GUNU-830305 format. One record per residue (C-alpha): residue number from 0; x negated, y, z; residue in three letters. Coordinates in Angstrom, 2 decimals, m for minus. Layout:
<pts>
<pt NUM,<X,Y,Z>,Ala> ...
</pts>
This chain:
<pts>
<pt 0,<m59.16,m166.84,264.03>,Met> <pt 1,<m59.93,m170.15,265.72>,Ser> <pt 2,<m60.47,m173.41,263.90>,Arg> <pt 3,<m57.07,m174.84,264.71>,Trp> <pt 4,<m55.35,m171.56,263.69>,Gln> <pt 5,<m57.19,m171.69,260.44>,Ser> <pt 6,<m56.08,m175.29,259.86>,Ala> <pt 7,<m52.45,m174.27,260.42>,Leu> <pt 8,<m52.59,m171.07,258.39>,Phe> <pt 9,<m52.26,m172.45,254.87>,Trp> <pt 10,<m49.58,m175.08,255.61>,Pro> <pt 11,<m47.55,m172.44,257.44>,Gly> <pt 12,<m47.98,m169.83,254.68>,Leu> <pt 13,<m47.17,m172.33,251.97>,Ser> <pt 14,<m44.04,m173.52,253.82>,Ala> <pt 15,<m42.78,m169.96,254.28>,Ala> <pt 16,<m43.26,m169.14,250.57>,Ile> <pt 17,<m41.61,m172.40,249.47>,Leu> <pt 18,<m38.61,m171.90,251.74>,Ile> <pt 19,<m38.17,m168.35,250.50>,Ser> <pt 20,<m38.14,m169.57,246.91>,Arg> <pt 21,<m35.94,m172.63,247.46>,Leu> <pt 22,<m33.38,m170.37,249.14>,Ala> <pt 23,<m32.83,m168.90,245.64>,Gln> <pt 24,<m32.73,m172.12,243.69>,Ala> <pt 25,<m29.14,m171.43,242.76>,His> <pt 26,<m29.78,m168.17,240.91>,Val> <pt 27,<m31.73,m166.91,237.91>,Leu> <pt 28,<m32.97,m163.35,237.94>,Trp> <pt 29,<m33.30,m160.99,234.98>,Ala> <pt 30,<m36.66,m161.30,233.20>,Asp> <pt 31,<m37.36,m164.88,234.32>,Glu> <pt 32,<m34.34,m166.19,232.39>,Asp> <pt 33,<m35.65,m164.64,229.17>,Tyr> <pt 34,<m38.96,m166.55,229.39>,His> <pt 35,<m37.19,m169.74,230.43>,Leu> <pt 36,<m34.91,m169.53,227.40>,Ala> <pt 37,<m37.85,m168.80,225.15>,Ser> <pt 38,<m39.89,m171.70,226.48>,Ala> <pt 39,<m36.93,m173.95,225.83>,Ile> <pt 40,<m37.17,m172.89,222.14>,Gln> <pt 41,<m40.75,m174.03,222.03>,Val> <pt 42,<m39.64,m177.32,223.47>,Leu> <pt 43,<m37.32,m177.49,220.41>,Trp> <pt 44,<m40.49,m177.18,218.27>,Asn> <pt 45,<m39.87,m173.50,217.42>,Lys> <pt 46,<m42.74,m171.07,217.20>,Met> <pt 47,<m42.39,m167.78,219.10>,Pro> <pt 48,<m42.28,m164.59,216.96>,Tyr> <pt 49,<m42.10,m166.57,213.71>,Arg> <pt 50,<m39.09,m168.79,214.52>,Asp> <pt 51,<m37.37,m166.85,217.29>,Phe> <pt 52,<m37.45,m163.34,218.68>,Trp> <pt 53,<m39.78,m162.87,221.69>,Tyr> <pt 54,<m40.83,m159.34,222.62>,Asp> <pt 55,<m43.41,m160.19,225.25>,Lys> <pt 56,<m47.06,m161.38,224.99>,Pro> <pt 57,<m47.35,m165.18,224.69>,Pro> <pt 58,<m48.83,m166.19,228.08>,Leu> <pt 59,<m45.57,m165.27,229.86>,Asn> <pt 60,<m43.79,m168.03,227.95>,Leu> <pt 61,<m46.63,m170.47,228.62>,Leu> <pt 62,<m46.08,m170.40,232.36>,Phe> <pt 63,<m42.50,m171.65,231.97>,Tyr> <pt 64,<m43.40,m174.19,229.27>,Phe> <pt 65,<m45.87,m175.86,231.65>,Leu> <pt 66,<m43.03,m177.25,233.84>,Phe> <pt 67,<m40.51,m177.89,231.06>,Gly> <pt 68,<m38.61,m174.56,231.54>,Ala> <pt 69,<m36.37,m176.15,234.16>,His> <pt 70,<m34.17,m174.11,236.44>,Thr> <pt 71,<m33.17,m174.81,240.02>,Gly> <pt 72,<m35.58,m176.53,242.46>,Val> <pt 73,<m38.25,m177.20,239.79>,Val> <pt 74,<m38.39,m173.50,238.91>,Leu> <pt 75,<m38.60,m172.35,242.54>,Arg> <pt 76,<m41.31,m174.91,243.35>,Val> <pt 77,<m43.35,m173.56,240.41>,Ala> <pt 78,<m42.77,m170.01,241.62>,Asp> <pt 79,<m43.95,m170.95,245.11>,Ala> <pt 80,<m47.08,m172.67,243.73>,Ala> <pt 81,<m47.91,m169.51,241.74>,Phe> <pt 82,<m47.53,m167.24,244.77>,Val> <pt 83,<m49.64,m169.60,246.92>,Ile> <pt 84,<m52.33,m169.44,244.20>,Leu> <pt 85,<m52.28,m165.61,244.37>,Cys> <pt 86,<m52.59,m165.72,248.14>,Cys> <pt 87,<m55.62,m168.04,247.77>,Ala> <pt 88,<m57.17,m165.61,245.32>,Leu> <pt 89,<m56.54,m162.69,247.72>,Ala> <pt 90,<m58.19,m164.72,250.49>,Phe> <pt 91,<m61.26,m165.36,248.31>,Arg> <pt 92,<m61.53,m161.77,247.19>,Leu> <pt 93,<m61.25,m160.21,250.71>,Ala> <pt 94,<m63.67,m162.88,252.02>,Ser> <pt 95,<m66.18,m161.97,249.29>,Ala> <pt 96,<m65.90,m158.27,250.17>,Leu> <pt 97,<m66.04,m158.69,253.96>,Trp> <pt 98,<m65.38,m162.00,255.80>,Ser> <pt 99,<m62.89,m164.87,256.13>,Arg> <pt 100,<m61.08,m162.89,258.81>,Arg> <pt 101,<m60.11,m160.23,256.24>,Glu> <pt 102,<m59.33,m163.06,253.79>,Gly> <pt 103,<m56.65,m164.46,256.09>,Phe> <pt 104,<m55.17,m161.01,256.56>,Trp> <pt 105,<m55.10,m160.43,252.82>,Ala> <pt 106,<m53.44,m163.75,252.03>,Ala> <pt 107,<m50.88,m163.26,254.82>,Gly> <pt 108,<m50.04,m159.71,253.68>,Ala> <pt 109,<m49.57,m160.81,250.08>,Leu> <pt 110,<m47.34,m163.71,251.15>,Ala> <pt 111,<m45.23,m161.53,253.42>,Phe> <pt 112,<m44.50,m158.88,250.78>,Phe> <pt 113,<m43.95,m161.51,248.13>,Ser> <pt 114,<m40.97,m162.68,250.31>,Ile> <pt 115,<m39.59,m159.55,251.87>,Phe> <pt 116,<m38.73,m157.05,249.20>,Tyr> <pt 117,<m36.09,m156.67,246.52>,Leu> <pt 118,<m35.56,m160.14,245.10>,Ala> <pt 119,<m35.45,m158.98,241.39>,Pro> <pt 120,<m38.82,m157.33,242.01>,Gly> <pt 121,<m40.71,m160.19,243.61>,Val> <pt 122,<m38.96,m163.49,242.76>,Ile> <pt 123,<m39.02,m163.62,238.91>,Pro> <pt 124,<m42.36,m164.57,237.37>,Glu> <pt 125,<m42.28,m161.86,234.73>,Glu> <pt 126,<m45.24,m160.00,233.18>,Pro> <pt 127,<m46.00,m157.68,236.10>,Asp> <pt 128,<m45.80,m160.56,238.64>,Thr> <pt 129,<m47.65,m163.08,236.53>,Leu> <pt 130,<m50.51,m160.53,236.26>,Met> <pt 131,<m51.17,m160.96,239.92>,Leu> <pt 132,<m53.33,m164.04,239.45>,Ala> <pt 133,<m55.64,m162.79,236.68>,Pro> <pt 134,<m55.71,m159.39,238.34>,His> <pt 135,<m57.03,m160.75,241.63>,Leu> <pt 136,<m59.34,m163.16,239.85>,Ala> <pt 137,<m60.82,m160.40,237.65>,Ala> <pt 138,<m61.74,m158.27,240.72>,Ile> <pt 139,<m63.06,m161.33,242.56>,Tyr> <pt 140,<m65.43,m162.30,239.72>,Phe> <pt 141,<m66.55,m158.67,239.35>,Ala> <pt 142,<m67.38,m158.54,243.10>,Val> <pt 143,<m69.26,m161.87,242.75>,Arg> <pt 144,<m71.30,m160.44,239.81>,Arg> <pt 145,<m69.68,m162.65,237.20>,Arg> <pt 146,<m68.69,m159.93,234.65>,Pro> <pt 147,<m68.02,m162.35,231.77>,Leu> <pt 148,<m65.42,m164.26,233.83>,Leu> <pt 149,<m64.02,m161.01,235.17>,Ala> <pt 150,<m63.50,m159.82,231.57>,Gly> <pt 151,<m61.81,m163.16,230.58>,Val> <pt 152,<m59.37,m162.74,233.44>,Cys> <pt 153,<m58.62,m159.16,232.43>,Ala> <pt 154,<m58.06,m160.38,228.89>,Gly> <pt 155,<m55.58,m163.01,230.12>,Leu> <pt 156,<m53.82,m160.24,232.02>,Ala> <pt 157,<m53.57,m158.23,228.79>,Phe> <pt 158,<m51.87,m161.20,227.14>,Gln> <pt 159,<m49.21,m160.99,229.89>,Leu> <pt 160,<m48.79,m157.21,229.77>,Ser> <pt 161,<m50.41,m154.20,228.12>,Val> <pt 162,<m51.13,m153.07,231.69>,Lys> <pt 163,<m53.87,m155.68,231.61>,Gly> <pt 164,<m56.03,m152.93,230.19>,Ala> <pt 165,<m55.89,m151.31,233.65>,Leu> <pt 166,<m57.06,m154.59,235.16>,Val> <pt 167,<m60.10,m154.29,232.92>,Leu> <pt 168,<m60.74,m150.71,234.19>,Ile> <pt 169,<m60.38,m151.89,237.80>,Ser> <pt 170,<m62.74,m154.79,237.26>,Ala> <pt 171,<m65.23,m152.33,235.82>,Ala> <pt 172,<m65.16,m150.38,239.09>,Leu> <pt 173,<m66.41,m153.47,240.95>,Phe> <pt 174,<m68.82,m154.69,238.27>,Thr> <pt 175,<m72.38,m154.56,239.49>,Glu> <pt 176,<m75.49,m154.93,237.45>,Ala> <pt 177,<m77.00,m158.33,236.69>,Leu> <pt 178,<m79.92,m156.94,234.66>,Phe> <pt 179,<m78.66,m153.42,233.91>,Thr> <pt 180,<m75.33,m151.69,234.41>,Glu> <pt 181,<m74.85,m151.44,230.66>,Thr> <pt 182,<m75.39,m155.17,230.18>,Ala> <pt 183,<m72.89,m156.03,232.93>,Ala> <pt 184,<m70.20,m153.83,231.40>,Leu> <pt 185,<m70.92,m155.23,227.93>,Ala> <pt 186,<m70.39,m158.75,229.28>,Met> <pt 187,<m67.18,m157.61,230.90>,Leu> <pt 188,<m65.94,m156.28,227.57>,Leu> <pt 189,<m66.94,m159.49,225.74>,Val> <pt 190,<m65.05,m161.56,228.22>,Gly> <pt 191,<m62.00,m159.31,227.79>,Phe> <pt 192,<m62.10,m159.87,223.99>,Leu> <pt 193,<m62.40,m163.62,224.12>,Leu> <pt 194,<m58.74,m164.53,225.00>,Pro> <pt 195,<m57.47,m161.66,222.81>,Asn> <pt 196,<m59.35,m162.90,219.82>,Val> <pt 197,<m58.11,m166.47,220.51>,Ala> <pt 198,<m54.48,m165.26,220.57>,Val> <pt 199,<m55.07,m163.24,217.35>,Ala> <pt 200,<m56.43,m166.37,215.65>,Ala> <pt 201,<m53.47,m168.39,216.80>,Trp> <pt 202,<m51.03,m165.78,215.47>,Leu> <pt 203,<m52.83,m165.78,212.08>,Ala> <pt 204,<m52.89,m169.60,211.84>,Ile> <pt 205,<m49.17,m169.85,212.58>,Thr> <pt 206,<m48.13,m167.01,210.29>,Gly> <pt 207,<m46.88,m164.95,213.27>,Ser> <pt 208,<m48.91,m161.79,213.05>,Val> <pt 209,<m46.28,m159.58,211.36>,Ala> <pt 210,<m43.36,m160.69,213.56>,Pro> <pt 211,<m45.59,m160.39,216.65>,Tyr> <pt 212,<m46.41,m156.80,215.81>,Leu> <pt 213,<m42.77,m156.03,215.18>,Glu> <pt 214,<m41.35,m157.70,218.27>,Gln> <pt 215,<m44.03,m156.96,220.94>,Val> <pt 216,<m45.44,m153.65,219.74>,Trp> <pt 217,<m42.91,m151.92,217.52>,Arg> <pt 218,<m39.91,m152.84,219.63>,Trp> <pt 219,<m41.83,m152.10,222.81>,Gly> <pt 220,<m42.75,m148.65,221.56>,Leu> <pt 221,<m39.19,m147.94,220.43>,Leu> <pt 222,<m37.93,m148.87,223.90>,Asp> <pt 223,<m40.61,m146.79,225.61>,Ala> <pt 224,<m39.79,m143.77,223.44>,Gly> <pt 225,<m36.13,m143.67,224.36>,Leu> <pt 226,<m35.14,m140.90,226.74>,Pro> <pt 227,<m33.71,m142.09,230.01>,Arg> <pt 228,<m33.97,m140.91,233.58>,Pro> <pt 229,<m36.69,m142.53,235.68>,Gly> <pt 230,<m35.98,m143.99,239.05>,Leu> <pt 231,<m37.90,m141.09,240.48>,Gly> <pt 232,<m39.69,m140.08,243.67>,Leu> <pt 233,<m37.06,m141.76,245.85>,Ala> <pt 234,<m38.05,m145.19,244.51>,Thr> <pt 235,<m41.75,m144.49,245.07>,Val> <pt 236,<m41.10,m143.35,248.64>,Leu> <pt 237,<m38.82,m146.35,249.21>,Gly> <pt 238,<m41.50,m148.79,248.08>,Trp> <pt 239,<m44.16,m147.20,250.25>,Phe> <pt 240,<m41.70,m147.07,253.14>,Gly> <pt 241,<m40.97,m150.77,252.97>,Phe> <pt 242,<m44.73,m151.41,252.54>,His> <pt 243,<m45.76,m149.00,255.25>,Ala> <pt 244,<m47.80,m151.63,257.03>,Ala> <pt 245,<m50.09,m151.94,254.03>,Leu> <pt 246,<m50.28,m148.19,253.56>,Leu> <pt 247,<m51.11,m147.45,257.21>,Ile> <pt 248,<m53.78,m150.12,257.38>,Ala> <pt 249,<m55.32,m149.15,253.99>,Ala> <pt 250,<m55.47,m145.42,254.95>,Ile> <pt 251,<m57.13,m146.32,258.24>,Trp> <pt 252,<m59.77,m148.30,256.38>,Tyr> <pt 253,<m60.36,m145.56,253.80>,Trp> <pt 254,<m60.61,m142.89,256.46>,Ala> <pt 255,<m62.82,m144.73,258.91>,Arg> <pt 256,<m65.11,m147.07,256.95>,Asp> <pt 257,<m68.26,m145.75,255.32>,Arg> <pt 258,<m69.34,m148.74,253.27>,Arg> <pt 259,<m69.86,m148.46,249.51>,Pro> <pt 260,<m66.74,m150.46,248.69>,Glu> <pt 261,<m64.44,m147.87,250.15>,Val> <pt 262,<m64.50,m145.66,247.12>,Leu> <pt 263,<m64.15,m148.66,244.80>,Lys> <pt 264,<m61.04,m149.94,246.55>,Thr> <pt 265,<m59.58,m146.40,246.68>,Leu> <pt 266,<m60.17,m146.00,242.94>,Ala> <pt 267,<m58.64,m149.46,242.34>,Trp> <pt 268,<m55.48,m148.46,244.22>,Ala> <pt 269,<m55.32,m145.15,242.27>,Ser> <pt 270,<m55.62,m146.92,238.89>,Val> <pt 271,<m52.95,m149.42,239.94>,Ser> <pt 272,<m50.58,m146.71,241.11>,Leu> <pt 273,<m50.99,m144.94,237.82>,Ala> <pt 274,<m50.07,m148.19,236.06>,Gly> <pt 275,<m46.91,m148.54,238.18>,Ala> <pt 276,<m46.00,m144.94,237.28>,Ala> <pt 277,<m46.30,m145.38,233.49>,Val> <pt 278,<m43.18,m143.77,231.97>,Gly> <pt 279,<m42.16,m142.45,235.39>,Leu> <pt 280,<m39.54,m145.22,235.64>,Arg> <pt 281,<m40.84,m147.01,238.72>,Phe> <pt 282,<m38.89,m150.26,238.41>,Ala> <pt 283,<m39.51,m152.41,241.53>,Pro> <pt 284,<m41.47,m155.02,239.61>,Arg> <pt 285,<m43.95,m152.37,238.29>,Tyr> <pt 286,<m45.33,m152.10,241.79>,Phe> <pt 287,<m46.66,m155.70,241.57>,Met> <pt 288,<m49.69,m154.07,239.91>,Leu> <pt 289,<m50.26,m152.00,243.03>,Leu> <pt 290,<m49.56,m154.69,245.62>,Leu> <pt 291,<m52.99,m156.49,245.45>,Pro> <pt 292,<m54.89,m153.16,245.28>,Ala> <pt 293,<m53.14,m152.11,248.50>,Leu> <pt 294,<m53.16,m155.49,250.30>,Ala> <pt 295,<m56.93,m156.00,250.00>,Ile> <pt 296,<m58.07,m152.74,251.66>,Pro> <pt 297,<m55.18,m153.11,254.15>,Ala> <pt 298,<m56.67,m156.44,255.18>,Ala> <pt 299,<m59.88,m154.63,256.19>,Arg> <pt 300,<m57.84,m152.00,257.96>,Gly> <pt 301,<m55.96,m154.64,259.94>,Phe> <pt 302,<m59.21,m156.05,261.35>,Thr> <pt 303,<m60.52,m152.60,262.27>,Gln> <pt 304,<m57.35,m151.12,263.73>,Ala> <pt 305,<m57.03,m150.51,267.46>,Pro> <pt 306,<m54.35,m152.27,269.45>,Gln> <pt 307,<m51.90,m149.36,269.38>,Ala> <pt 308,<m52.09,m149.10,265.61>,Leu> <pt 309,<m51.62,m152.89,265.22>,Arg> <pt 310,<m48.42,m152.57,267.26>,Leu> <pt 311,<m47.17,m149.84,264.98>,Leu> <pt 312,<m47.96,m151.97,261.94>,Ile> <pt 313,<m46.02,m154.90,263.51>,Ala> <pt 314,<m43.00,m152.68,264.01>,Val> <pt 315,<m43.03,m151.51,260.40>,Thr> <pt 316,<m43.04,m155.13,259.28>,Leu> <pt 317,<m39.65,m155.64,260.94>,Leu> <pt 318,<m38.00,m153.20,258.58>,Val> <pt 319,<m38.52,m155.22,255.28>,Pro> <pt 320,<m38.08,m158.51,257.20>,Ala> <pt 321,<m34.59,m157.49,258.30>,Ile> <pt 322,<m33.61,m155.63,255.20>,Arg> <pt 323,<m34.60,m158.34,252.70>,Phe> <pt 324,<m33.69,m161.46,254.62>,Ser> <pt 325,<m30.66,m162.20,252.41>,His> <pt 326,<m29.36,m161.76,248.86>,Ile> <pt 327,<m26.45,m159.36,248.35>,Ser> <pt 328,<m23.55,m160.83,246.38>,Ala> <pt 329,<m23.29,m158.14,243.64>,Pro> <pt 330,<m26.89,m158.89,242.55>,Asp> <pt 331,<m25.92,m162.36,241.40>,Thr> <pt 332,<m22.42,m161.76,240.00>,Ala> <pt 333,<m23.55,m161.70,236.30>,Met> <pt 334,<m25.70,m164.78,236.84>,Asp> <pt 335,<m22.71,m166.68,238.19>,Arg> <pt 336,<m20.71,m165.57,235.20>,Glu> <pt 337,<m23.41,m166.82,232.82>,Ser> <pt 338,<m23.54,m170.15,234.66>,Phe> <pt 339,<m19.80,m170.53,234.19>,Ser> <pt 340,<m20.09,m169.73,230.50>,Ala> <pt 341,<m22.73,m172.43,230.25>,Ala> <pt 342,<m20.37,m174.91,231.85>,Gln> <pt 343,<m17.72,m174.05,229.19>,Ile> <pt 344,<m20.32,m174.77,226.49>,Ile> <pt 345,<m21.49,m177.98,228.15>,His> <pt 346,<m17.95,m179.32,228.10>,Ala> <pt 347,<m17.78,m178.88,224.34>,Gln> <pt 348,<m21.34,m179.22,223.10>,Ala> <pt 349,<m22.54,m182.01,220.81>,Arg> <pt 350,<m26.04,m183.00,219.62>,Pro> <pt 351,<m27.33,m180.54,217.06>,Gly> <pt 352,<m25.29,m177.58,218.37>,Asp> <pt 353,<m26.93,m174.14,218.42>,Thr> <pt 354,<m26.23,m170.84,220.14>,Ile> <pt 355,<m26.31,m167.08,219.71>,Phe> <pt 356,<m25.79,m164.39,222.39>,Ile> <pt 357,<m24.16,m160.96,221.84>,Trp> <pt 358,<m25.70,m158.99,224.65>,Gly> <pt 359,<m28.76,m159.81,226.75>,Tyr> <pt 360,<m27.81,m163.01,228.54>,Arg> <pt 361,<m30.75,m165.41,228.12>,Pro> <pt 362,<m29.63,m167.14,231.30>,Asp> <pt 363,<m26.80,m168.73,229.25>,Val> <pt 364,<m29.49,m170.27,227.00>,Val> <pt 365,<m31.55,m171.30,230.00>,Ala> <pt 366,<m28.53,m173.06,231.54>,Tyr> <pt 367,<m27.35,m174.75,228.37>,Thr> <pt 368,<m30.86,m175.50,227.00>,Arg> <pt 369,<m29.49,m175.26,223.46>,Leu> <pt 370,<m31.69,m174.22,220.50>,Pro> <pt 371,<m30.98,m170.82,219.03>,Val> <pt 372,<m29.60,m170.77,215.51>,Ala> <pt 373,<m31.78,m168.06,213.99>,Ala> <pt 374,<m34.84,m165.92,214.46>,Arg> <pt 375,<m32.70,m163.25,216.16>,Ile> <pt 376,<m30.78,m164.74,219.08>,Trp> <pt 377,<m29.48,m161.72,221.09>,Asp> <pt 378,<m27.97,m158.33,220.19>,Ser> <pt 379,<m30.94,m156.06,221.00>,Gln> <pt 380,<m32.46,m156.12,217.50>,Pro> <pt 381,<m28.96,m155.99,215.97>,Leu> <pt 382,<m27.89,m152.81,217.78>,Thr> <pt 383,<m31.29,m151.24,218.49>,Gly> <pt 384,<m30.28,m150.76,222.17>,Val> <pt 385,<m32.66,m152.32,224.70>,Pro> <pt 386,<m31.38,m154.59,227.47>,Ala> <pt 387,<m32.29,m152.11,230.22>,Asn> <pt 388,<m29.63,m149.70,228.97>,Arg> <pt 389,<m27.21,m151.65,226.78>,His> <pt 390,<m24.52,m152.11,229.46>,Leu> <pt 391,<m23.82,m148.38,229.55>,Ser> <pt 392,<m25.33,m146.71,226.45>,Asp> <pt 393,<m24.72,m147.08,222.75>,Gly> <pt 394,<m27.64,m145.00,221.36>,His> <pt 395,<m29.75,m147.04,218.90>,Ser> <pt 396,<m33.48,m146.64,218.90>,Ala> <pt 397,<m33.54,m147.28,215.12>,Asp> <pt 398,<m30.10,m147.60,213.42>,Pro> <pt 399,<m31.53,m148.44,209.97>,Gly> <pt 400,<m33.74,m151.20,211.32>,Trp> <pt 401,<m30.82,m152.63,213.38>,Ala> <pt 402,<m28.56,m152.62,210.31>,Ala> <pt 403,<m31.18,m154.55,208.32>,His> <pt 404,<m31.34,m157.14,211.18>,Asn> <pt 405,<m27.53,m157.48,211.10>,Arg> <pt 406,<m27.76,m158.41,207.41>,Ser> <pt 407,<m30.11,m161.18,208.41>,Glu> <pt 408,<m27.95,m162.65,211.23>,Ile> <pt 409,<m24.87,m163.13,209.02>,Val> <pt 410,<m26.71,m165.88,207.07>,Ser> <pt 411,<m26.89,m167.99,210.26>,Ser> <pt 412,<m24.12,m170.20,211.65>,Arg> <pt 413,<m24.57,m170.88,215.32>,Pro> <pt 414,<m22.16,m173.41,216.85>,Thr> <pt 415,<m21.54,m171.17,219.90>,Phe> <pt 416,<m21.33,m167.43,220.02>,Leu> <pt 417,<m21.39,m166.04,223.55>,Val> <pt 418,<m20.19,m162.39,223.84>,Asp> <pt 419,<m21.56,m161.09,227.08>,Gly> <pt 420,<m21.53,m157.42,226.09>,Leu> <pt 421,<m18.39,m156.20,224.33>,Ser> <pt 422,<m16.20,m156.07,227.40>,Leu> <pt 423,<m18.98,m154.54,229.46>,Tyr> <pt 424,<m19.75,m151.75,226.96>,Asn> <pt 425,<m17.11,m151.06,224.27>,Pro> <pt 426,<m19.62,m148.83,222.49>,Leu> <pt 427,<m21.48,m151.97,221.52>,Leu> <pt 428,<m18.37,m154.15,220.89>,Asp> <pt 429,<m19.38,m156.79,218.36>,Ile> <pt 430,<m16.13,m156.09,216.42>,His> <pt 431,<m17.22,m152.45,215.75>,Arg> <pt 432,<m19.74,m153.54,213.12>,Tyr> <pt 433,<m17.97,m153.95,209.73>,Pro> <pt 434,<m20.84,m156.03,208.29>,Glu> <pt 435,<m20.20,m158.73,210.93>,Leu> <pt 436,<m16.45,m158.98,210.32>,Ala> <pt 437,<m16.49,m161.84,207.75>,Asp> <pt 438,<m19.09,m163.66,209.81>,Trp> <pt 439,<m16.98,m163.41,212.98>,Leu> <pt 440,<m13.92,m164.79,211.18>,Met> <pt 441,<m15.43,m168.34,211.39>,Gln> <pt 442,<m15.36,m168.29,215.22>,Tyr> <pt 443,<m12.48,m169.15,217.51>,Cys> <pt 444,<m12.23,m168.46,221.22>,Pro> <pt 445,<m13.46,m171.44,223.30>,Ala> <pt 446,<m13.17,m169.99,226.81>,Gly> <pt 447,<m13.69,m166.94,228.93>,Arg> <pt 448,<m15.23,m166.29,232.38>,Thr> <pt 449,<m15.12,m162.83,233.86>,Gly> <pt 450,<m16.10,m160.36,231.08>,Leu> <pt 451,<m17.91,m163.04,229.00>,Thr> <pt 452,<m16.16,m164.71,226.08>,Val> <pt 453,<m17.36,m167.97,224.54>,Val> <pt 454,<m16.57,m168.61,220.86>,Tyr> <pt 455,<m17.10,m171.78,218.87>,Arg> <pt 456,<m17.14,m172.40,215.13>,Val> <pt 457,<m13.50,m173.02,214.26>,Cys> <pt 458,<m12.48,m176.57,213.49>,Ala> <pt 459,<m11.64,m177.05,209.79>,Pro> <pt 460,<m7.93,m177.00,209.09>,Ala> <pt 461,<m6.28,m180.42,208.88>,Ala> <pt 462,<m5.57,m181.58,205.27>,Pro> <pt 463,<m1.92,m181.22,204.15>,Ala> <pt 464,<0.07,m184.47,204.25>,Gln> 
</pts>
């Protein structure tokens, strides 16, 4: 790549990423809305886990807190900045393994497939996506013989998702001896423990250890233990089909190159694929763990491939570029409904008002920016049915625990109650729970949009004349 091409590369890449994100400034996707709503609660001086339910590790919330948990253009600019950071890390890693030429290919590949794939799988900055940065950084520092920093990055990944443990394993594959192999691996482990010990100390100081264990670990294990069909082999083949350019180039590299890092990158990709396959559910976002492990060796393959193979790779890039160049309307229908519900609330809200959601509709909280009224602020802990199945299933993961949580929620009095579930799934109709009947009597309908009903605390009756 010539000097002037190099000078144009980063502005062009950054502009493409920014445009792709700004094109979706009008919509919130599942997963990102949950962290936005949670960060808003922190802005209301509430502590996660202790003061409000938050079933993800704490660093996910921190990302959104850093830019005030704003939606729209601010959110998409922050998203773009994060993706550009990941591309820069991919550039540094591939350059450290080989040369700047591979670095440019790696950054370009990561940018392309962060734009052209299923929007719910690449746009939201949720745990699997946010892990991209510490994942790439951990491997980079391992390659540069900085095991302590590699371990710290793996530890940060673990505070985004439990799959961060696989980042630690991947970093160990690239960790080379400073003095001895044992010493290098020990420093890697020490680095991994540092951010985790810091988070544990913070939880202890704030009195959040017990609720953290309940929300992140107990609820997470209950969800993971529920039987449900996975997305299966078709999803795996679909992902590899749309990412065929990476697969072809990576296989070419693994088959033709004889350098020592070949086996390391192949093992890295294998570990990452295993992480994407956990639970055999294969949600699109899970493959974000595999994306960097495939993009980096593919970058080397791009530089080594003959002209005919490069032409084939270019043709395969047209498939995702055409298929994912727009957003399909059904994908955003529920988000538009939530936005309309938020507008109903905005028209009636007053300072000091609070909110509760029946269902999993954190986008309503993100759009209204209202504080939640109680520790539990959506129906998942009250029904025991996780959000990924509650629109069609009524099977509770733990009925006794859910009943106990319902006894807690009736002591709260949110100003607005948004029912975004009952009309979608009658099995989880809020009126089916007898212990909530008296509590519901204090709410009057305030508006409806689609299948979402907004209730408000009823106005007191006027005194008799």
